[in-house]
C-alpha positions as CSV (number, residue, x, y, z in Angstrom):
1,M,-33.5,63.8,229.1
2,G,-32.7,67.0,230.6
3,S,-36.3,68.0,231.3
4,F,-36.7,64.7,233.0
5,L,-33.9,65.4,235.3
6,M,-35.0,68.8,236.1
7,K,-38.5,67.6,237.1
8,F,-37.1,64.5,239.0
9,A,-35.1,66.8,241.0
10,C,-37.8,69.3,241.8
11,A,-40.3,66.5,242.8
12,L,-38.1,64.3,244.8
13,P,-37.4,66.7,247.6
14,V,-41.1,67.1,248.4
15,A,-41.7,63.4,248.4
16,L,-38.7,62.9,250.6
17,A,-39.8,65.4,253.2
18,V,-43.0,63.7,253.4
19,L,-41.5,60.3,253.7
20,L,-39.2,61.5,256.5
21,A,-42.2,62.4,258.7
22,V,-42.7,58.8,259.6
23,T,-39.6,56.9,261.0
24,D,-39.1,53.4,259.9
25,A,-40.5,51.0,262.6
26,E,-37.6,48.6,262.4
27,A,-35.1,51.6,263.0
28,Q,-37.1,52.6,266.0
29,E,-36.3,49.2,267.7
30,Q,-32.7,49.7,267.2
31,P,-30.6,51.3,270.1
32,L,-29.1,54.7,269.1
33,A,-25.4,54.6,268.0
34,P,-22.9,56.8,269.8
35,A,-22.8,59.1,266.6
36,T,-26.7,59.5,266.8
37,Q,-26.5,60.4,270.4
38,V,-24.0,63.1,269.5
39,A,-26.1,64.3,266.5
40,S,-29.2,64.4,268.7
41,S,-27.6,66.6,271.2
42,D,-27.6,69.6,268.8
43,S,-31.5,69.6,268.8
44,E,-31.2,71.2,272.1
45,M,-30.4,74.9,272.7
46,D,-26.8,75.5,273.5
47,K,-26.7,76.3,277.3
48,I,-23.1,77.7,277.3
49,L,-21.6,79.9,274.6
50,S,-17.8,79.5,274.5
51,L,-15.4,79.9,271.5
52,D,-11.7,79.3,272.0
53,I,-10.0,79.8,268.6
54,S,-7.3,77.4,269.5
55,D,-9.9,74.8,269.3
56,L,-10.8,75.5,265.6
57,T,-9.1,73.5,262.8
58,V,-8.8,74.2,259.1
59,T,-7.7,72.2,256.0
60,S,-8.0,74.6,253.1
61,A,-4.9,76.6,253.9
62,S,-2.5,73.7,253.7
63,K,-4.5,70.6,252.6
64,R,-4.0,69.0,255.9
65,T,-5.7,69.4,259.2
66,Q,-4.0,72.1,261.3
67,K,-5.0,74.5,264.1
68,L,-6.4,77.9,262.9
69,T,-3.9,79.6,265.3
70,D,-1.1,78.0,263.4
71,T,-2.2,78.9,260.0
72,A,-0.1,81.6,258.1
73,A,-3.1,82.9,256.1
74,A,-6.0,85.2,256.5
75,V,-8.6,82.4,257.4
76,Y,-12.0,82.8,258.8
77,V,-14.2,79.9,259.7
78,I,-18.0,80.0,259.7
79,T,-19.2,77.2,261.8
80,Q,-22.5,75.5,261.8
81,E,-23.5,77.4,264.8
82,D,-22.9,80.7,263.1
83,I,-25.0,79.5,260.2
84,K,-28.0,78.5,262.4
85,R,-27.8,81.7,264.6
86,S,-27.4,84.1,261.7
87,G,-30.7,83.0,260.3
88,A,-29.1,82.5,256.8
89,T,-31.1,80.3,254.5
90,T,-28.5,80.8,251.5
91,I,-24.8,80.5,251.4
92,P,-24.3,84.0,250.2
93,D,-26.2,85.3,253.3
94,A,-23.9,83.2,255.6
95,L,-20.8,84.7,253.9
96,R,-21.8,88.3,254.9
97,M,-20.1,87.7,258.3
98,V,-16.6,87.1,256.8
99,P,-14.4,90.1,257.1
100,G,-12.8,91.1,253.7
101,L,-15.6,89.5,251.6
102,E,-17.9,91.8,249.6
103,V,-21.5,90.1,249.4
104,A,-24.1,92.0,247.5
105,Q,-27.5,90.6,246.3
106,T,-28.0,91.9,242.7
107,S,-31.5,90.3,242.1
108,S,-33.7,87.7,243.7
109,D,-31.6,85.0,242.5
110,T,-28.1,86.3,241.9
111,W,-25.3,87.6,244.2
112,A,-22.0,89.4,243.7
113,I,-19.4,87.9,246.1
114,A,-15.7,88.7,245.9
115,S,-12.6,88.8,248.1
116,R,-10.5,92.1,248.1
117,G,-12.0,93.8,245.2
118,F,-13.0,92.9,241.7
119,N,-16.6,92.2,242.5
120,N,-19.1,91.3,239.8
121,A,-22.2,88.9,239.5
122,L,-19.7,86.3,238.4
123,S,-16.5,87.3,240.3
124,D,-13.7,85.7,238.5
125,K,-11.0,85.5,241.0
126,L,-12.5,83.6,243.9
127,L,-12.4,79.9,243.9
128,V,-15.4,78.1,245.4
129,M,-15.6,74.4,246.5
130,I,-18.0,72.1,248.1
131,D,-15.8,69.2,249.8
132,G,-13.1,69.9,247.4
133,R,-15.4,69.9,244.4
134,S,-15.0,73.1,242.3
135,I,-18.3,74.9,241.5
136,Y,-16.4,77.7,239.5
137,S,-17.9,77.8,236.1
138,P,-15.3,77.4,233.4
139,V,-17.5,79.3,230.9
140,H,-18.2,82.5,232.7
141,S,-15.5,82.3,235.4
142,G,-17.7,82.7,238.4
143,V,-20.3,80.8,240.6
144,Y,-24.0,80.5,239.9
145,W,-24.9,80.8,243.7
146,D,-28.7,80.2,243.0
147,D,-27.8,76.5,241.9
148,Q,-25.6,75.9,245.0
149,S,-28.6,75.9,247.6
150,T,-26.6,73.2,249.7
151,F,-28.6,71.8,252.6
152,L,-27.4,74.2,255.2
153,P,-27.9,71.9,258.4
154,D,-25.5,69.4,257.0
155,I,-22.6,72.0,256.6
156,E,-19.9,71.4,259.3
157,R,-18.0,74.6,258.5
158,I,-17.2,77.0,255.8
159,E,-13.5,77.9,255.4
160,V,-12.8,81.3,253.8
161,I,-9.2,82.1,253.0
162,R,-8.8,85.9,251.9
163,G,-5.7,86.1,249.6
164,P,-4.2,83.8,247.1
165,G,-4.2,79.9,247.4
166,S,-2.9,79.0,244.0
167,S,0.3,77.2,245.3
168,L,-2.0,74.4,246.4
169,W,-5.3,74.9,244.7
170,G,-4.3,76.1,241.3
171,A,-5.6,78.8,238.8
172,N,-8.3,81.0,239.8
173,A,-7.7,80.8,243.6
174,V,-6.4,84.6,243.1
175,D,-8.0,86.7,245.8
176,G,-9.6,83.9,247.9
177,I,-11.0,80.5,248.5
178,I,-14.3,79.3,249.9
179,N,-14.6,75.7,250.9
180,I,-17.8,74.5,252.0
181,I,-17.2,71.3,254.2
182,T,-20.2,69.0,254.9
183,K,-20.6,66.8,257.9
184,N,-19.6,63.1,257.9
185,A,-22.7,61.0,257.6
186,A,-22.0,59.6,261.1
187,D,-22.8,63.0,262.5
188,T,-26.2,63.3,260.9
189,Q,-28.1,60.3,262.1
190,G,-31.7,60.3,262.9
191,N,-34.3,62.2,261.2
192,Y,-34.8,66.0,260.5
193,V,-37.6,67.9,258.8
194,S,-38.0,71.8,258.4
195,A,-40.3,74.1,256.9
196,A,-40.4,77.9,256.7
197,V,-42.8,80.6,255.5
198,G,-41.8,84.2,254.9
199,T,-42.4,87.5,253.0
200,A,-39.8,86.7,250.5
201,E,-39.1,83.0,250.5
202,N,-40.7,79.7,251.5
203,F,-39.1,76.2,251.8
204,V,-39.4,72.8,253.1
205,E,-36.4,70.2,253.6
206,G,-35.8,66.8,255.3
207,R,-33.0,64.4,255.9
208,Q,-32.7,60.9,257.1
209,G,-29.4,59.3,258.5
210,G,-28.8,55.7,259.3
211,K,-26.2,53.2,259.4
212,T,-25.8,49.7,257.7
213,D,-23.2,48.4,260.3
214,D,-21.0,50.0,262.9
215,N,-18.6,51.1,260.3
216,T,-20.8,52.5,257.5
217,F,-23.2,55.6,257.8
218,Y,-25.4,57.2,255.3
219,R,-27.8,60.0,254.9
220,V,-30.3,61.3,252.1
221,Y,-31.8,64.6,251.9
222,G,-34.3,66.6,249.9
223,Q,-35.3,70.3,249.8
224,Y,-37.5,72.7,248.0
225,S,-37.3,76.4,248.1
226,H,-39.1,79.4,246.5
227,Y,-38.2,83.0,246.4
228,G,-40.3,85.9,245.4
229,P,-39.4,88.6,243.0
230,T,-37.7,92.0,243.9
231,Q,-38.8,95.5,242.9
232,N,-37.0,98.2,241.0
233,M,-36.8,101.9,242.3
234,N,-40.1,102.6,240.9
235,N,-41.7,99.8,242.9
236,D,-42.3,97.7,239.7
237,D,-42.0,94.1,239.8
238,N,-38.6,92.8,238.3
239,N,-40.1,89.4,237.5
240,D,-37.1,87.7,239.0
241,S,-38.7,85.0,241.4
242,W,-37.2,81.6,241.2
243,Y,-37.6,78.1,242.8
244,R,-35.1,75.1,243.2
245,G,-35.5,71.5,244.2
246,R,-32.4,69.5,245.3
247,S,-31.7,66.0,246.6
248,G,-28.7,64.1,247.6
249,F,-26.9,61.5,249.6
250,R,-23.5,60.7,251.3
251,V,-22.2,57.4,252.6
252,D,-19.0,57.2,255.0
253,S,-17.3,54.0,255.7
254,T,-14.4,53.2,257.9
255,P,-13.8,49.5,257.5
256,S,-10.4,49.6,259.2
257,G,-8.3,52.0,261.3
258,Q,-6.3,53.1,258.3
259,D,-8.9,53.4,255.5
260,S,-12.0,55.5,255.1
261,Y,-14.3,56.0,252.2
262,T,-16.8,58.6,251.1
263,V,-19.2,58.6,248.3
264,Q,-21.7,61.5,247.8
265,G,-23.7,63.1,245.2
266,D,-26.5,65.6,244.5
267,V,-29.1,66.3,241.8
268,Y,-31.0,69.7,241.4
269,G,-33.2,71.6,239.0
270,G,-35.4,74.7,238.9
271,Q,-36.6,77.7,237.1
272,Q,-35.8,81.4,237.3
273,N,-37.6,84.3,235.8
274,T,-34.9,86.7,234.5
275,Q,-36.2,90.2,233.3
276,Q,-33.7,91.7,230.9
277,T,-33.6,94.2,228.1
278,L,-31.5,92.7,225.2
279,P,-30.5,94.0,221.8
280,I,-32.3,92.8,218.7
281,P,-31.4,93.2,215.0
282,V,-34.7,94.6,213.9
283,S,-36.6,97.8,215.1
284,P,-37.2,98.9,217.8
285,F,-33.5,97.2,218.2
286,S,-34.2,96.4,221.9
287,A,-36.7,94.3,223.6
288,T,-37.4,93.6,227.3
289,T,-38.4,90.2,228.2
290,A,-38.9,88.1,231.4
291,P,-38.6,84.3,230.2
292,D,-38.9,81.2,232.4
293,D,-35.1,80.1,232.2
294,S,-34.2,76.9,233.8
295,S,-31.2,75.1,235.2
296,Y,-30.5,71.5,236.3
297,G,-27.4,69.5,237.2
298,G,-25.9,66.8,239.2
299,N,-22.6,65.4,240.7
300,I,-21.1,62.4,242.3
301,L,-17.9,62.4,244.3
302,A,-15.7,59.4,245.6
303,R,-12.9,59.9,248.1
304,W,-10.4,57.3,249.8
305,N,-8.1,58.3,252.8
306,H,-5.5,55.9,253.8
307,Q,-3.4,56.4,257.0
308,V,-0.1,54.8,256.0
309,S,1.5,55.5,259.5
310,S,1.3,58.0,262.1
311,D,3.7,60.2,259.9
312,S,2.1,59.5,256.5
313,S,-1.2,59.6,254.9
314,T,-2.6,59.5,251.2
315,S,-5.9,60.4,249.6
316,L,-7.5,60.0,246.2
317,Q,-10.6,62.1,245.2
318,A,-12.4,62.0,242.0
319,Y,-15.7,63.6,241.0
320,I,-18.0,64.0,238.0
321,D,-20.1,67.2,237.6
322,H,-22.7,68.4,235.1
323,Y,-24.8,71.5,234.9
324,S,-27.1,72.9,232.2
325,L,-28.3,76.4,232.1
326,L,-31.1,77.2,229.7
327,Q,-31.3,80.8,228.9
328,Q,-34.0,81.4,226.4
329,D,-33.0,84.8,225.0
330,I,-29.1,84.5,225.4
331,A,-27.5,81.1,225.3
332,D,-27.9,77.5,226.6
333,Q,-25.0,76.0,228.4
334,H,-24.2,72.3,229.1
335,V,-21.0,71.8,230.9
336,S,-19.5,68.4,232.1
337,T,-16.4,68.0,234.2
338,A,-14.5,65.0,235.3
339,D,-11.7,65.6,238.0
340,I,-9.3,63.3,239.7
341,Q,-6.7,64.4,242.5
342,F,-4.1,62.5,244.5
343,Q,-2.2,63.8,247.4
344,N,0.3,62.4,250.0
345,N,1.2,63.8,253.3
346,I,4.5,62.7,255.0
347,K,6.6,63.9,257.9
348,L,10.0,63.5,256.8
349,D,11.5,64.3,260.2
350,D,10.9,66.3,263.3
351,R,11.1,69.4,261.4
352,N,9.7,68.7,257.9
353,N,6.1,68.2,256.9
354,F,5.9,67.7,253.3
355,I,3.0,67.4,251.1
356,W,2.7,66.7,247.3
357,G,0.1,65.6,244.7
358,A,-1.1,65.6,241.2
359,G,-4.2,65.5,239.2
360,S,-6.0,66.5,236.0
361,R,-9.3,68.0,235.0
362,F,-11.4,67.7,231.8
363,Y,-14.5,69.6,230.9
364,Y,-16.7,69.6,228.0
365,E,-18.9,72.5,226.7
366,D,-21.7,72.6,224.6
367,I,-23.1,76.3,224.1
368,L,-26.1,77.0,221.8
369,G,-25.9,80.7,220.9
370,T,-28.3,83.3,219.7
371,F,-27.9,87.0,218.1
372,E,-27.0,88.3,221.6
373,A,-24.2,85.8,222.3
374,S,-22.7,83.3,219.9
375,F,-19.5,81.3,220.0
376,N,-17.1,80.4,217.3
377,D,-16.6,77.1,218.7
378,P,-19.7,76.1,220.5
379,S,-18.6,72.6,221.4
380,S,-15.2,72.3,222.8
381,T,-13.2,70.2,225.2
382,H,-10.5,71.8,227.7
383,Y,-8.0,70.1,230.1
384,I,-5.6,70.9,233.0
385,F,-2.8,68.9,234.3
386,N,-1.3,69.7,237.5
387,T,1.3,68.9,240.3
388,F,2.2,70.5,243.5
389,A,4.6,70.3,246.3
390,Q,5.0,72.1,249.7
391,D,7.2,71.7,252.8
392,E,6.8,73.2,256.1
393,Y,10.0,73.5,257.9
394,A,10.4,74.3,261.6
395,I,13.3,76.7,261.7
396,V,12.8,76.9,265.6
397,R,10.9,74.0,267.0
398,D,7.4,75.0,268.1
399,K,8.2,78.7,267.4
400,V,9.0,79.5,263.8
401,F,7.9,77.7,260.7
402,L,8.8,78.4,257.1
403,T,6.3,77.1,254.2
404,L,7.6,76.9,250.5
405,G,5.5,75.5,247.9
406,S,4.2,75.8,244.4
407,K,1.7,74.5,241.9
408,F,2.7,73.6,238.4
409,E,-0.2,73.5,236.0
410,Y,-0.6,73.1,232.2
411,N,-3.8,74.2,230.5
412,D,-4.9,74.3,226.8
413,Y,-5.6,78.1,227.1
414,T,-2.2,79.5,228.1
415,G,0.1,76.7,228.6
416,F,2.4,76.2,231.5
417,E,1.8,78.0,234.8
418,F,4.0,78.3,237.9
419,E,2.3,79.4,241.0
420,P,4.9,79.7,244.0
421,S,4.3,80.8,247.7
422,S,6.4,81.5,250.6
423,R,5.1,81.8,254.1
424,I,6.5,82.3,257.5
425,A,4.9,81.9,260.9
426,W,6.3,83.1,264.3
427,H,4.7,82.1,267.6
428,L,5.6,85.0,269.9
429,T,3.9,83.2,272.6
430,D,1.4,80.3,273.1
431,T,-1.4,82.7,272.4
432,Q,0.1,85.0,269.9
433,M,1.4,84.7,266.2
434,V,2.6,86.9,263.5
435,W,2.8,85.8,259.9
436,A,3.8,87.0,256.5
437,A,3.6,85.7,252.9
438,V,4.5,86.4,249.4
439,S,2.6,84.5,246.6
440,R,1.9,84.4,242.8
441,A,-1.4,83.5,241.5
442,V,-3.1,83.4,238.0
443,R,-6.6,83.5,236.6
444,T,-6.8,81.6,233.3
445,P,-9.2,82.8,230.6
446,S,-12.6,81.6,230.0
447,S,-14.6,80.5,227.0
448,I,-16.3,84.0,227.1
449,E,-13.1,85.8,226.8
450,E,-11.5,83.7,224.0
451,D,-14.5,82.7,221.9
452,V,-17.6,84.8,222.4
453,S,-19.3,87.3,220.3
454,L,-21.6,89.2,222.2
455,A,-24.1,92.0,221.0
456,A,-23.9,94.9,223.6
457,E,-26.1,97.5,221.7
458,V,-27.9,98.1,218.5
459,L,-28.3,101.7,217.3
460,P,-31.2,102.7,215.2
461,T,-29.0,104.2,212.2
462,T,-29.2,103.4,208.6
463,P,-28.0,100.7,208.4
464,A,-28.5,99.6,212.0
465,T,-25.3,99.6,214.0
466,V,-24.3,96.7,216.3
467,F,-21.5,97.1,219.0
468,R,-20.1,93.6,219.6
469,L,-17.8,92.4,222.1
470,E,-15.3,89.9,220.5
471,G,-13.4,87.2,222.4
472,N,-9.5,87.1,221.8
473,P,-7.9,83.7,221.3
474,D,-4.6,85.1,222.5
475,Q,-5.7,86.1,225.8
476,K,-3.2,85.9,228.7
477,D,-3.5,84.8,232.3
478,E,-4.1,87.5,234.9
479,D,-1.2,87.7,237.1
480,L,-1.1,88.7,240.7
481,I,1.9,89.0,243.1
482,A,0.6,89.3,246.7
483,Y,2.2,90.5,249.9
484,E,0.4,89.8,253.2
485,I,1.3,90.2,256.9
486,G,-1.0,89.2,259.8
487,H,-1.2,89.0,263.6
488,R,-3.4,86.7,265.7
489,I,-3.6,87.1,269.5
490,Q,-5.8,85.5,272.2
491,P,-4.8,87.7,275.2
492,V,-7.2,85.9,277.5
493,R,-9.2,82.6,276.9
494,N,-12.5,84.6,276.1
495,L,-11.1,87.2,273.7
496,S,-9.4,87.0,270.5
497,F,-8.2,89.3,267.5
498,D,-7.1,88.7,264.1
499,T,-5.5,91.3,261.9
500,T,-4.3,91.2,258.3
501,A,-2.8,93.7,255.9
502,Y,-2.1,93.2,252.3
503,Y,-0.8,94.7,249.1
504,N,-1.7,93.1,245.7
505,D,0.2,94.0,242.5
506,F,-1.9,93.0,239.4
507,N,-0.7,92.5,235.7
508,N,-2.4,91.5,232.4
509,L,-5.9,92.5,233.8
510,L,-8.7,91.7,231.6
511,T,-9.8,94.9,229.7
512,L,-11.8,95.8,226.7
513,G,-10.1,97.4,223.8
514,P,-11.0,100.4,221.5
515,P,-13.5,100.0,218.7
516,G,-12.3,98.0,215.7
517,T,-12.8,98.6,212.0
518,P,-16.6,98.3,211.2
519,V,-17.8,95.5,208.9
520,M,-21.2,94.7,207.2
521,S,-23.0,91.6,208.2
522,N,-26.4,90.5,207.3
523,G,-27.4,94.2,206.6
524,L,-26.0,95.5,209.7
525,E,-22.9,97.5,210.5
526,V,-20.8,95.7,213.1
527,V,-18.5,97.6,215.2
528,P,-16.2,95.1,217.2
529,Y,-14.6,95.7,220.6
530,E,-11.9,92.9,221.2
531,V,-11.1,91.7,224.7
532,N,-7.4,92.1,225.7
533,N,-5.1,92.1,228.8
534,L,-3.8,95.6,229.0
535,G,-4.8,96.4,232.5
536,S,-2.7,96.6,235.6
537,G,-2.9,98.2,239.1
538,H,-2.7,97.5,242.8
539,V,-5.1,96.7,245.5
540,F,-4.3,97.2,249.3
541,G,-6.2,97.1,252.5
542,A,-6.7,95.8,256.0
543,E,-9.1,93.4,257.8
544,E,-9.8,93.1,261.4
545,A,-11.9,90.3,263.2
546,A,-12.7,90.0,266.9
547,S,-14.4,87.7,269.0
548,W,-15.4,88.1,272.8
549,N,-17.2,85.7,275.1
550,V,-18.8,88.4,277.3
551,T,-20.3,85.7,279.8
552,S,-21.2,82.0,279.3
553,N,-24.5,82.9,277.7
554,W,-23.4,85.8,275.5
555,R,-20.9,86.3,272.8
556,L,-19.9,89.4,270.7
557,M,-18.2,89.3,267.3
558,G,-17.1,92.2,265.2
559,S,-15.0,93.0,262.0
560,Y,-13.9,95.9,260.0
561,T,-12.5,96.1,256.4
562,F,-10.6,98.8,254.5
563,L,-10.0,98.4,250.9
564,K,-8.5,100.5,248.1
565,M,-8.3,99.9,244.5
566,V,-6.0,101.7,241.9
567,L,-6.3,100.3,238.4
568,E,-4.9,101.6,235.1
569,E,-5.2,100.7,231.5
570,P,-4.3,102.5,228.1
571,P,-6.2,105.6,227.3
572,S,-7.3,104.0,223.9
573,N,-9.2,101.3,225.8
574,T,-13.0,101.7,226.9
575,A,-12.1,102.4,230.8
576,S,-13.6,99.2,231.9
577,L,-11.3,98.9,234.9
578,Q,-12.5,102.3,236.0
579,S,-16.0,100.8,236.6
580,T,-14.5,97.9,238.3
581,E,-12.9,100.4,241.0
582,G,-16.5,101.7,241.6
583,L,-17.8,98.2,242.6
584,A,-15.6,97.7,245.6
585,P,-16.7,99.3,249.0
586,E,-13.8,101.2,250.8
587,H,-15.2,100.5,254.3
588,Q,-17.3,97.7,255.7
589,F,-17.9,96.5,259.4
590,S,-20.3,94.2,261.3
591,V,-21.2,93.5,264.8
592,R,-22.9,90.1,265.8
593,S,-24.3,89.1,269.2
594,Y,-25.4,85.5,270.2
595,W,-27.3,85.5,273.5
596,N,-28.8,82.4,275.2
597,V,-31.7,84.3,277.2
598,T,-32.6,81.1,278.9
599,D,-32.0,77.3,278.3
600,K,-34.7,77.4,275.8
601,V,-34.6,80.8,274.0
602,Q,-31.8,82.4,272.0
603,W,-31.8,86.0,270.7
604,D,-29.2,86.7,267.9
605,N,-28.6,90.0,266.3
606,M,-26.4,91.1,263.3
607,L,-25.6,94.7,262.1
608,Y,-23.8,95.3,258.9
609,Y,-22.5,98.5,257.4
610,V,-21.3,98.9,253.5
611,S,-19.9,102.1,252.2
612,A,-21.2,103.4,248.9
613,I,-20.3,102.0,245.6
614,T,-21.5,102.9,242.1
615,P,-24.9,104.5,242.3
616,P,-27.6,103.7,242.9
617,A,-25.9,101.3,245.5
618,G,-25.4,103.9,248.2
619,T,-24.1,103.4,251.7
620,Y,-26.3,101.2,253.8
621,F,-26.9,99.6,257.3
622,R,-28.4,96.1,257.4
623,Y,-29.9,94.7,260.6
624,D,-30.9,91.2,261.0
625,T,-32.3,89.4,264.1
626,R,-33.4,86.0,265.0
627,V,-35.3,84.6,268.0
628,G,-35.1,80.7,268.5
629,W,-37.4,78.8,270.9
630,Q,-37.0,75.2,271.8
631,I,-40.6,74.2,272.4
632,V,-39.8,70.7,273.4
633,P,-36.8,68.5,273.1
634,G,-36.2,68.1,269.2
635,I,-38.8,70.7,268.2
636,E,-37.3,74.2,267.6
637,A,-39.1,77.3,266.2
638,S,-37.3,80.5,264.9
639,L,-38.6,83.8,263.8
640,I,-36.0,85.8,261.5
641,G,-36.0,89.4,260.5
642,R,-33.7,90.8,257.7
643,N,-32.9,94.2,256.5
644,L,-35.1,95.9,259.3
645,L,-33.8,99.3,259.2
646,D,-35.1,99.9,255.6
647,N,-38.1,99.2,253.6
648,E,-35.6,98.4,250.8
649,H,-32.2,99.3,249.5
650,A,-30.0,98.6,246.5
651,E,-26.7,96.5,247.2
652,F,-25.2,96.7,243.7
653,P,-25.7,98.3,240.3
654,A,-27.5,96.1,238.0
655,T,-30.0,96.1,235.1
656,P,-32.9,95.8,236.1
657,Q,-32.0,97.5,239.4
658,A,-33.1,95.3,242.3
659,Q,-34.1,96.7,245.8
660,I,-33.4,94.2,248.4
661,P,-36.6,94.5,250.7
662,R,-37.1,94.0,254.4
663,S,-38.3,90.6,255.1
664,A,-39.4,88.1,257.8
665,L,-39.3,84.3,257.9
666,A,-40.9,81.8,260.5
667,Q,-39.4,78.4,260.6
668,I,-39.9,75.2,262.6
669,S,-37.6,72.3,262.8
670,W,-38.2,68.8,264.1
671,K,-35.2,66.4,265.0
672,F,-36.2,62.7,265.8
């Protein structure tokens, strides 16, 4: 069944893209709906570049729609225009523009992405969602970014919160939240086909949007992408090429002025080569392989919104998600998740906006282990029950707001968790605000930390010695108390600044203990190293973002990030936190320029700087550029260059070491 799903997911996008090349004759005879006319207008080049931050709204910071300028949190919004003009073809590349995020490509198909330190290939303190559906893996505590090749033209915006969000979103929203929000189906009417050919990647994708009546809209999409391999420092092929196919749909209906319904889903599959050197129990005790690993999965989500009155609304959302990761030489993962969440927003009076909700999540894991990685309980079911409440109180109407709230959770790993937050926002003027916050957030253990037995190395002694990392069933939650202060100002309509400073105090950080007592097993001497929670420390820093509309045709954006980590653990431990400190760049900055050269030509430039981390990932500058040309209305061509200052450079220490190459991409898109 799994093999069939994977093949279906890979084949359907190609077929769909071909089918979309011909518009249904009956649909051509119908007049365009107003939503279609809106959607069609974005096929033309923007003639005026203008960005007023007071026009931007966000939902992830308070679980209700509010202006970004009113938000007492470090929020950055990536718009659809940003995605298009950056030339990004993956979500990780789009996230490079966010101040405070650390984005590093570790191989052709993997990225290390974190907020405010603790970066790794599976960063465990960053909660990532698509339309409110968590894509955070409960097995490894992280995100498989290659499997999240979401159809980028259908993204409305990406909201990124740096700092804790556990009081609303629960455990694992420790250092940040990324919520990828897709467009309503009414805004994606008509047909869209795009194809690209490049030195590092190729893809084809298509979408069709339509309606069944004046209140119900739909879209279907498909895409197929292929990415070539990276090379190591000796210019040898890393054998890490990969491909993905993905298909999906969305239906939005508003049968009345009070109710709206959404149903959406995706299915995907693909393969990736993964060159790796793994320990084996026989001579020569290690082996380098490049198996064709594969993955597939799917999800379906339903959401109901009901407007009770002008002062009250409710929503109910549920989803089912499944993914399978088939790693031939390590372990096969099959994870299924079911989640349901309810919330109610109510304005109690002219000073109090109150929101509360409750929900639960269940997930089932089935993991087939090997010598390298085995699980004491390979098949297990886990659960989380939660409720939350938050009130925003106007201390001084339209000027000073105090927000108090907390999430209350019960999970089968560590029991009850209390995650409160207190935030205050003071509007000094109509265009200037300061805010401050104190929050507690936790990260719950994963199956890896509690249950795994992982072979790290085999020494050719007599008998052979195996160093194994052993899970700890008594793991605690990692605990954060965060202090933040921010300032947002728009001195004139075409210029804005956003500044944040923070201090994070961590306890019970994940660490690796000293070697245990050796034991004999199957003729091998096994030396265990048990996972524990004996680390602590603090992380502090500052983030600055600015946007300037120089003219009606030219916009400049810039950002700067400073970060410092000071982590501690007992001398008897293996100094695992020391290596964590070395993975966080102390300084980052970026400058982006969007220029409408003419009504039909755009030229966009991006320059990124990242200071050195653990070798061989040294200091690097990255320069990307994009030229877009509207050939005729509805048809647009783009030429994209990435990493143009270097032939190649390392962005993160990894085995094998990947050198991210200079690359070029030519893309053509047709909307009709």
